[in-house]
C-alpha positions in Angstrom: 28.4 -31.0 -12.0 25.4 -31.3 -9.6 24.8 -33.0 -6.3 22.4 -35.8 -5.6 19.4 -33.6 -5.8 20.5 -31.8 -8.9 21.8 -28.6 -7.2 24.9 -26.6 -8.1 26.4 -23.3 -7.1 28.9 -20.7 -8.4 30.0 -17.2 -7.5 28.9 -14.2 -9.6 29.7 -10.4 -9.3 26.9 -8.3 -7.9 24.2 -7.1 -10.3 21.5 -8.6 -12.5 22.2 -11.8 -14.5 20.0 -13.5 -17.1 19.6 -17.1 -16.4 18.5 -19.1 -19.5 17.8 -22.8 -18.8 17.0 -24.9 -21.9 17.1 -28.6 -22.7 15.6 -30.8 -25.5 11.9 -31.7 -25.0 11.2 -29.1 -22.3 9.9 -25.6 -22.2 12.8 -23.3 -21.7 12.9 -20.8 -18.9 14.6 -17.4 -18.7 14.7 -15.3 -15.6 16.7 -12.2 -14.4 18.3 -12.9 -11.0 19.6 -10.0 -9.0 22.9 -10.8 -6.9 23.2 -8.4 -4.0 26.2 -8.1 -1.9 26.0 -10.1 1.3 22.8 -11.9 0.2 22.7 -15.5 -0.9 20.2 -16.0 -3.8 18.5 -19.5 -4.3 16.9 -20.1 -7.7 14.8 -23.2 -8.4 13.9 -24.1 -12.0 11.3 -26.8 -12.8 10.9 -27.3 -16.6 7.7 -28.7 -17.9 7.5 -31.0 -21.1 6.8 -29.3 -24.2 3.0 -29.3 -25.2 2.9 -28.2 -28.7 -0.8 -27.2 -28.3 -0.2 -25.2 -25.3 0.1 -21.4 -25.3 3.0 -19.7 -23.6 0.4 -18.6 -20.8 -0.1 -22.3 -20.1 3.4 -23.3 -19.0 2.4 -24.4 -15.7 5.5 -26.2 -14.7 8.0 -23.4 -14.9 8.7 -21.5 -11.7 11.5 -19.4 -10.4 11.8 -18.8 -6.6 14.4 -16.1 -5.5 14.7 -16.1 -1.7 16.4 -13.2 -0.1 17.5 -13.5 3.6 15.0 -11.7 5.6 16.0 -8.7 7.8 12.7 -8.0 9.2 10.4 -10.0 11.6 7.6 -9.9 9.0 8.0 -9.2 5.3 5.4 -10.4 3.1 6.4 -10.3 -0.6 4.2 -10.7 -3.7 6.0 -11.8 -6.8 5.4 -10.6 -10.4 3.9 -13.9 -11.6 0.9 -13.9 -9.2 0.3 -10.1 -8.9 -2.2 -9.7 -11.7 -4.2 -12.9 -11.3 -6.2 -12.5 -8.1 -10.1 -12.1 -8.5 -11.7 -9.0 -7.5 -8.6 -6.8 -8.1 -9.4 -6.3 -11.9 -5.8 -7.5 -12.6 -4.4 -4.6 -10.4 -1.3 -6.0 -8.5 -1.4 -3.5 -5.7 -5.0 -4.3 -4.8 -3.6 -7.7 -3.6 -2.3 -6.0 -0.6 -5.9 -5.9 0.7 -5.9 -9.7 1.2 -2.8 -9.9 3.4 -2.9 -10.4 7.2 -3.1 -7.3 9.2 -4.7 -5.2 6.4 -8.0 -3.8 7.5 -10.7 -2.5 5.1 -10.8 1.3 4.8 -13.8 3.4 4.7 -15.8 3.0 1.4 -14.3 4.9 -1.6 -11.4 6.3 0.4 -8.6 4.4 -1.2 -6.6 4.5 2.1 -4.5 1.9 3.7 -5.2 0.7 7.2 -2.3 -1.6 8.7 -2.6 -3.4 12.0 -5.1 -1.0 13.6 -3.2 2.2 12.7 -4.5 5.4 11.1 -4.0 5.6 7.5 -1.6 8.4 7.9 0.6 6.3 10.1 1.6 4.1 7.3 3.5 5.0 4.0 4.0 3.9 0.5 7.3 3.9 -1.3 8.3 3.5 -4.9 11.8 2.2 -4.5 12.5 4.4 -1.4 10.6 7.4 -2.5 7.4 8.3 -0.7 4.1 8.8 -2.6 0.9 10.2 -1.0 -1.4 7.5 -2.2 -1.7 3.9 -3.4 -5.1 3.9 -5.0 -7.3 6.2 -7.0 -10.6 7.5 -5.5 -13.0 4.6 -4.8 -10.0 2.1 -4.3 -10.8 0.3 -7.6 -7.4 0.9 -9.2 -3.9 1.6 -8.0 -1.7 4.4 -9.5 1.0 2.2 -11.0 0.9 -0.1 -14.0 1.0 -3.6 -12.7 3.1 -5.1 -15.5 5.9 -2.7 -14.6 6.3 -4.1 -11.1 9.0 -6.6 -10.1 7.4 -7.2 -6.6 5.7 -5.6 -3.8 7.2 -5.8 -0.1 4.8 -5.4 2.8 5.9 -4.7 6.3 3.0 -4.5 8.8 5.3 -3.6 11.7 8.9 -4.0 13.2 10.3 -2.8 9.9 14.0 -2.0 9.2 15.6 1.2 10.2 15.8 2.1 6.5 12.2 3.2 7.0 11.4 6.0 9.5 9.0 8.8 10.3 6.0 6.2 10.5 4.6 4.2 13.4 2.3 2.0 11.3 3.3 -0.2 8.3 5.3 0.1 5.2 4.5 -0.8 1.4 7.6 -1.0 -0.8 6.8 -1.1 -4.6 9.8 -2.2 -6.6 9.5 -1.5 -10.3 11.2 -3.6 -12.8 13.6 -2.7 -15.6 12.1 -2.5 -19.1 13.1 -5.2 -21.6 16.4 -4.6 -23.4 15.8 -7.2 -25.9 12.4 -7.2 -27.5 9.5 -4.8 -28.2 6.6 -5.4 -26.0 3.1 -3.9 -26.0 0.1 -4.5 -23.7 -3.3 -2.8 -24.1 -6.1 -3.3 -21.7 -9.7 -2.1 -22.3 -12.5 -2.8 -19.8 -15.7 -1.1 -18.6 -14.1 1.3 -16.2 -10.7 2.3 -17.7 -8.1 1.7 -20.5 -4.4 1.4 -20.3 -1.5 1.0 -22.6 2.1 -0.2 -22.0 5.0 -0.1 -24.4 8.6 -1.4 -23.8 11.2 -0.4 -26.3 14.9 -1.6 -26.3 17.1 1.5 -27.1 20.7 0.3 -27.3 22.9 -2.3 -25.6 21.8 -2.9 -22.0 19.3 0.0 -22.3 15.5 0.1 -22.5 12.6 2.4 -22.0 8.9 1.8 -21.0 6.0 4.2 -21.2 2.5 3.5 -19.7 -0.6 5.5 -19.2 -4.2 4.8 -18.0 -7.4 6.8 -18.0 -10.9 6.1 -16.6 -14.0 7.0 -18.6 -16.6 6.9 -15.9 -17.2 10.5 -16.4 -18.6 9.7 -20.0 -21.6 8.0 -18.5 -21.7 8.8 -14.8 -24.9 11.2 -15.1 -26.9 8.6 -16.9 -26.6 5.9 -14.2 -27.5 8.3 -11.2 -31.0 8.6 -9.8 -32.7 11.7 -11.2 -32.8 14.9 -9.1 -30.0 13.7 -6.7 -26.9 15.2 -7.9 -25.8 18.1 -10.2 -22.4 16.7 -11.4 -20.0 19.4 -12.4 -17.0 17.0 -12.8 -17.8 13.4 -12.7 -15.2 10.9 -11.1 -12.1 10.8 -13.4 -8.6 9.5 -12.8 -5.5 9.0 -14.8 -1.9 8.0 -14.2 1.3 7.5 -16.3 4.8 6.0 -15.9 7.9 6.3 -17.8 10.9 4.0 -16.8 14.3 4.2 -18.3 17.1 1.8 -17.4 20.7 1.4 -18.6 23.7 -0.6 -17.5 26.7 1.3 -19.0 29.2 -1.2 -17.2 28.9 -4.4 -15.3 29.2 -2.5 -12.0 26.7 0.4 -12.7 23.0 0.7 -13.3 21.2 4.0 -14.0 17.5 4.4 -13.8 15.1 7.2 -14.4 11.5 7.2 -13.3 8.7 9.7 -14.2 5.3 9.0 -12.9 2.1 10.7 -11.6 -1.5 10.4 -10.7 -4.6 12.6 -10.8 -8.2 12.2 -9.4 -11.1 14.6 -9.6 -14.6 14.5 -8.4 -17.0 17.4 -8.0 -20.7 17.3 -7.3 -23.6 19.4 -6.1 -26.2 17.6 -3.9 -29.8 18.8 -3.9 -32.0 16.7 -1.6 -35.2 17.9 0.3 -35.2 14.8 2.5 -31.9 14.7 4.5 -29.9 17.8 4.1 -29.5 21.1 2.8 -28.0 21.7 -0.6 -24.2 21.7 -0.7 -21.3 20.8 -3.1 -18.6 18.2 -2.6 -15.1 18.8 -4.2 -12.3 16.2 -4.1 -9.1 16.3 -6.1 -5.7 15.1 -5.6 -2.6 15.1 -7.9 0.9 14.1 -7.6 3.8 13.9 -9.9 7.4 12.6 -9.3 10.8 12.6 -11.2 13.1 10.0 -9.7 16.8 9.2 -10.6 18.8 6.3 -9.3 22.4 5.1 -9.5 23.8 1.9 -8.2 27.6 1.2 -8.2 29.3 -2.0 -7.2 33.0 -1.6 -6.0 35.6 -4.3 -6.5 33.7 -7.5 -6.5 31.0 -8.3 -4.0 32.0 -6.5 -0.9 30.5 -2.9 -1.3 27.5 -1.5 -3.0 26.2 1.9 -3.1 22.6 3.2 -4.1 21.9 6.9 -4.5 18.4 8.2 -5.3 17.2 11.7 -5.8 13.6 12.6 -6.6 11.5 15.8 -6.7 7.9 16.4 -7.5 4.5 18.2 -6.7 1.5 17.1 -4.7 -1.8 18.9 -4.5 -4.9 18.2 -2.4 -8.3 19.8 -2.4 -11.3 18.9 -0.1 -14.3 21.1 -0.1 -17.9 20.9 1.1 -19.6 24.0 0.0 -19.6 26.9 2.5 -19.1 24.3 5.4 -15.5 23.2 4.9 -12.5 23.7 2.6 -8.9 22.5 2.8 -6.3 23.0 0.1 -2.7 21.8 0.3 0.4 22.0 -2.0 3.7 20.2 -1.3 6.8 20.2 -3.3 8.8 17.2 -1.9 12.5 16.7 -2.4 14.1 13.4 -1.4 17.7 12.3 -1.3 18.6 8.7 -0.3 22.2 7.3 -0.1 22.7 3.7 1.1 25.9 1.6 1.5 26.0 -2.1 2.0 29.2 -3.7 3.2 30.1 -7.3 3.6 32.5 -7.3 6.5 32.6 -11.1 6.9 30.4 -14.1 5.8 28.5 -13.7 8.9 28.6 -9.8 9.3 26.8 -7.5 7.0 26.5 -3.7 7.5 24.0 -1.3 6.0 24.0 2.4 6.6 22.5 5.4 4.8 21.1 9.0 4.6 17.4 9.5 4.2 16.7 13.3 3.6 13.5 15.1 2.8 12.7 18.8 2.2 9.2 19.7 1.5 8.0 23.3 0.9 4.3 23.4 1.9 1.2 25.7 1.5 -1.9 25.1 3.5 -5.2 26.9 3.7 -8.3 26.0 5.8 -11.9 27.3 6.3 -14.7 25.9 8.2 -17.9 26.8 9.9 -16.3 26.0 13.3 -12.9 25.3 14.7 -10.4 23.3 12.7 -10.1 20.4 15.1 -12.0 17.2 15.5 -11.0 14.3 17.8 -11.1 10.7 16.5 -14.4 9.1 16.6 -16.3 12.2 17.9 -17.8 14.3 15.0 -18.9 16.9 17.2 -15.6 17.7 19.2 -14.6 20.6 17.0 -18.0 22.2 16.3 -18.7 25.7 17.3 -20.7 28.5 15.9 -17.7 30.6 14.8 -16.2 30.5 11.5 -12.4 29.5 11.3 -10.1 30.4 8.5 -6.2 30.0 8.4 -3.3 29.7 6.1 0.3 28.6 6.2 3.3 28.7 4.2 6.5 26.9 5.1 8.8 23.9 4.7 9.5 20.5 6.5 13.1 19.8 6.7 13.7 16.2 7.9 17.1 14.6 7.6 17.6 11.0 8.9 20.6 8.7 9.5 20.4 4.9 10.0 22.8 2.1 10.7 22.0 -1.6 10.6 24.1 -4.8 11.4 23.0 -8.2 10.3 24.9 -10.9 12.3 25.0 -14.7 12.1 26.7 -15.8 15.4 25.8 -19.4 14.7 24.4 -20.8 11.4 20.7 -21.2 12.2 20.4 -17.8 14.0 20.4 -14.4 12.3 20.3 -11.1 14.5 19.5 -7.7 13.0 20.5 -4.7 15.2 19.8 -1.2 13.9 19.2 2.4 15.0 17.9 5.4 13.4 18.2 9.2 14.1 15.9 11.7 12.7 15.5 15.5 13.0 12.3 17.5 12.4 13.0 21.2 11.9 9.4 22.2 11.5 8.7 21.1 15.2 12.3 21.4 16.3 12.4 17.9 17.7 14.6 14.7 17.4 13.9 11.0 17.6 16.3 8.0 18.2 14.8 4.6 17.2 16.8 1.4 18.2 15.3 -1.8 16.9 16.3 -5.4 17.1 15.1 -8.7 15.5 16.0 -12.2 15.4 15.2 -15.3 13.1 16.0 -18.9 14.2 16.0 -21.4 11.4 15.1 -24.7 13.2 15.3 -26.8 10.0 14.3 -26.4 6.3 10.6 -26.0 7.2 10.4 -24.3 10.5 11.5 -20.8 11.5 10.9 -18.8 14.7 11.0 -14.9 14.7 10.7 -12.1 17.2 11.4 -8.4 17.3 11.0 -5.2 19.3 11.8 -1.6 18.5 10.9 2.1 18.8 9.2 4.0 15.9 8.7 7.7 15.7 6.4 9.9 13.7 6.0 13.8 13.4 2.6 15.3 13.5 0.8 16.0 10.3 1.8 19.5 8.7 -1.8 20.9 9.4 -1.6 19.8 13.1 1.6 21.6 13.7 1.4 24.6 11.3 1.2 28.1 13.0 -2.4 29.3 12.8 -3.9 26.0 11.8 -2.4 23.8 14.6 0.2 23.8 17.5 3.8 24.5 16.4 4.9 23.2 19.9 3.8 19.6 19.3 6.4 16.8 19.7 7.1 13.5 18.1 4.6 10.5 18.3 6.3 7.4 19.6 5.3 3.8 19.4 6.8 0.6 20.6 6.4 -2.5 18.3 6.8 -6.0 19.8 6.1 -9.3 17.9 6.9 -12.9 17.7 5.8 -15.7 15.4 6.6 -18.9 13.6 6.6 -20.0 9.9 6.3 -23.2 8.2 7.1 -24.2 4.7 5.8 -27.6 3.6 7.5 -28.8 0.5 7.3 -26.3 -2.4 3.5 -25.8 -2.2 2.4 -24.8 1.1 3.4 -21.9 3.4 2.0 -21.1 6.8 2.6 -18.4 9.3 1.4 -17.5 12.8 2.3 -14.1 14.5 1.3 -12.1 17.6 2.0 -8.5 18.0 1.5 -5.7 20.4 2.0 -1.9 19.7 1.8 0.9 22.3 1.6 4.6 21.1 2.8 7.5 23.4 2.2 11.2 22.8 -0.5 10.7 20.3 -1.9 14.0 18.9 -5.4 14.8 20.0 -7.7 17.8 19.5 -8.4 20.1 22.4 -11.8 20.0 24.0 -14.1 22.5 22.1 -11.4 23.2 19.6 -9.8 26.0 21.5 -6.1 27.1 20.9 -3.7 25.5 20.7 -6.0 23.2 18.9 -3.8 20.1 19.3 -1.8 18.6 22.0 0.4 15.5 22.6 -1.7 13.9 25.4 -3.3 10.8 23.7 -2.3 7.2 24.1 -2.9 4.1 22.0 -2.7 0.3 22.1 -3.0 -2.2 19.4 -2.7 -6.0 19.8 -3.6 -9.0 17.7 -2.9 -12.4 16.2 -2.4 -13.1 12.4 -2.6 -16.4 10.6 -1.6 -16.8 6.9 -1.5 -19.6 4.4 -0.2 -19.6 0.9 -0.5 -22.2 -2.0 2.0 -22.0 -4.7 1.6 -23.6 -8.1 3.9 -26.6 -9.1 3.9 -29.0 -11.9 0.8 -31.0 -11.7 -0.8 -28.7 -9.0 -1.9 -25.5 -11.0 -3.4 -23.7 -8.1 -2.4 -20.4 -6.3 -4.2 -19.4 -3.2 -4.1 -17.0 -0.2 -5.7 -17.3 3.2 -5.3 -14.8 6.1 -7.2 -14.2 9.3 -6.5 -11.4 11.7 -8.0 -11.1 15.2 -7.2 -7.6 16.5 -8.1 -4.8 18.8 -7.1 -1.2 18.3 -7.9 1.3 21.1 -7.2 4.9 21.9 -7.3 7.0 25.1 -8.1 10.7 25.1 -7.2 13.0 28.0 -9.9 12.6 30.7 -11.5 9.7 29.0 -11.6 5.9 28.9 -10.1 3.4 26.5 -12.3 3.3 23.3 -12.3 1.5 20.1 -10.3 3.3 17.3 -12.2 4.5 14.2 -10.5 1.7 12.1 -10.7 -1.0 14.7 -11.9 -4.3 13.1 -11.9 -7.3 15.3 -12.2 -10.1 12.7 -10.6 -9.8 9.2 -10.9 -13.0 7.1 -9.7 -13.1 3.4 -9.3 -16.0 1.0 -8.6 -16.2 -2.7 -7.9 -19.2 -5.0 -6.9 -19.2 -8.6 -7.1 -22.3 -10.9 -5.2 -22.6 -14.3 -7.6 -25.1 -16.0 -5.7 -25.4 -19.0 -5.9 -24.5 -22.8 -5.7 -20.8 -21.9 -8.5 -20.8 -19.2 -8.1 -19.5 -15.8 -10.8 -19.0 -13.1 -10.7 -17.9 -9.5 -12.6 -16.4 -6.5 -12.0 -14.2 -3.6 -14.0 -14.0 -0.4 -13.8 -11.4 2.4 -15.6 -11.3 5.8 -14.7 -8.3 7.9 -16.0 -6.7 11.0 -17.7 -3.3 10.5 -16.0 0.0 11.5 -17.2 1.5 15.0 -19.1 4.8 14.7 -20.5 7.4 17.3 -24.2 7.2 17.0 -26.6 10.2 17.3 -29.1 9.8 20.2 -31.2 13.0 19.8 -31.0 16.7 18.8 -31.6 20.1 20.1 -32.8 23.2 18.0 -30.4 26.1 18.0 -32.6 29.2 17.5 -29.7 31.6 16.9 -28.4 29.5 14.0 -31.7 28.2 12.8 -30.5 24.6 12.8 -30.7 21.4 14.7 -27.5 20.2 16.6 -27.0 16.5 17.2 -26.5 14.8 20.6 -23.9 12.1 20.4 -23.8 8.9 22.3 -20.6 7.1 23.5 -17.6 7.7 21.2 -17.4 4.7 18.8 -20.0 3.0 20.9 -21.7 1.4 18.0 -20.5 -0.8 15.1 -21.5 -1.3 11.4 -22.7 -4.9 10.5 -20.1 -7.4 9.2 -18.9 -6.6 5.6 -19.0 -9.6 3.3 -18.1 -9.8 -0.4 -17.4 -12.6 -3.1 -15.6 -11.6 -6.2 -14.9 -14.0 -9.3 -12.7 -13.7 -12.2 -12.6 -15.9 -15.4 -10.1 -15.4 -18.3 -9.4 -17.0 -21.5 -6.2 -16.5 -23.4 -5.6 -17.0 -27.1 -2.2 -17.3 -28.5 -1.9 -16.2 -32.2 1.2 -17.2 -34.0 3.3 -17.1 -30.9 3.5 -13.4 -31.4 0.3 -12.0 -30.2 -1.9 -13.0 -27.3 -5.5 -11.8 -26.7 -7.2 -12.3 -23.3 -10.9 -11.9 -22.8 -11.7 -11.6 -19.0 -14.6 -11.0 -16.7 -13.8 -9.8 -13.2 -17.0 -9.3 -11.1 -16.9 -7.7 -7.6 -19.7 -8.4 -5.1 -21.3 -11.2 -7.1 -24.4 -11.7 -4.9 -24.7 -7.9 -4.5 -24.5 -7.9 -0.7 -25.7 -4.6 0.7 -22.9 -3.6 3.1 -23.7 -0.6 5.2 -20.8 1.9 5.2 -22.4 4.8 7.2 -25.7 6.3 8.3 -27.1 9.6 7.2 -29.6 11.7 9.2 -32.4 13.9 8.3 -32.2 17.7 9.1 -33.6 17.2 12.6 -31.8 13.9 13.2 -35.1 12.0 13.7 -34.9 9.8 10.5 -32.0 7.8 9.3 -30.9 6.0 6.1 -28.2 3.5 5.4 -25.4 4.4 3.1 -24.7 1.2 1.0 -21.3 0.4 -0.5 -20.3 -0.9 -3.8 -23.1 -3.0 -5.6 -22.4 -5.9 -8.0 -19.7 -4.5 -10.3 -18.9 -6.5 -13.4 -15.8 -5.6 -15.4 -15.6 -7.1 -18.9 -12.4 -6.6 -20.7 -9.9 -7.3 -23.5 -6.3 -7.5 -23.1 -3.8 -7.7 -26.0 -0.1 -8.4 -25.8 2.5 -8.5 -28.4 
């Protein structure tokens, strides 16, 4: 029986349960719901009347909302049903992260993630608890993971749980879904940039496997679209990625999963221009491959759950600029995670775990100068001497964490946690206590706040003997934030949050690049205000929308200097997206972004170096200038054809930078620094594609 509002509840053992809601005259809905120890799960189904002429893609009235109690001050979750529908992302789920509050725009083509004014290396991306080195392929057009194999994406811009450590920026957690164990499923996607294929195959009872792969084919026509005489392309931009997912539930209390995935990017060119520089080559290549095994066991009902994850792999990175610079790195990361969740009482849950990593590392460096360069100052490490160094070693970093979730009174939730990490490569420790609180005023309003300490080791090249300073210590940051959330019926969600971060013992390069090359003598401060709004589709209201605005300031202080803007400081970040399901298989949407340009250090003059027979630049104030505002409008239109309720064919057009805005990304200088030219970012980029699904 149900209550007056049609609600009912019942107890289930922990694990995944298939909920099938069906009644005569309405479209049935089937959803997999995961019940976790100590977490209430609320599911809302709204069934739409059957429209015999509508394709399955047009079932607008069917929604499933699964709400997990929040442990963090800020966790922004993107669910599977909206991940692939945002314009400008080419249907790529992980590209949607760029529209969330606090996410700045990275340098053109870098594919990096900049969260709340932190350096890209201060944040980390995880695939279900295992770190991966990158989120996007070169150019940032596509992520490395098949979108239709994702369950959700959790984004933590700050004040995150003690489950995550060794980072002072933000966290992105990618949660893959299990393959289908009931039906064969195939998706093929072909567009102007790349092609992908996904297969899901049931194996035996409660077991299934999924295989996916993607490859770009820009290299097939790259030479034909370049201006003549500009580049001699040895290897045009090319990327590929692959995923294999196996899942099996041998018992009602156990789940086994195996992931095999990887990504590769390569770009090699030879520049030859008489106007602005001497001939040189540019080499960029990165690869990573992972094998990841997981086991979940639920003990005697719903009071204790254990998760164990082990992963190993290989990562390679090559950056070269002819005779001027070269950097090669190889990493063999091994990861072990073991986490326990215990329900002590209805109002007390405990989570504790081991987060262990061991990473054999090989690094080599060569440059026409010293190996260091301070942020924002391109000339800080320059010298006439040539520098070469190499390092072989390993990073051993075990971590332990403990977290209590308490509900002393019904509307108030407190999360108290602490984390202990050891860094053998620098022989240092860190202890990070963190606390957060959420006060549920009523069904609509929630107040939240948190404060904590976050630690991060130096990069391997900064502390490696010969390349950097092995006596460096841990970088520490304090996060503080507070905000309010409003949920207005089932359609609208709003959020407002202020934050402040202070960074201690930041690594900076020594003046002139002299040994020990790097020191822990820098400071940083980041503060800002974030506003977010979200529209969720409901029956009779077929719209999905995002709106985010961030007002922020990110500054750094170097030894003997003054506070200055950070390289990735962006004062204003406005992003908005709207998707409209028109009906009859049609869908259309648009995304608009308006973002402050990155600061840069201008060249104010030059001097001629007789001995080196070259001109050397004279720089102005560090990050004293700023690029103009970045602006871009993207649109997407899609039409889905349903064929015999077995096969679906979609035709879509995704156009980035519709009005071909000429956004300046950087400035290049002539050989004597007297003349300049703007480096313009991505022009209009249409992507016409076909997607078939069976």
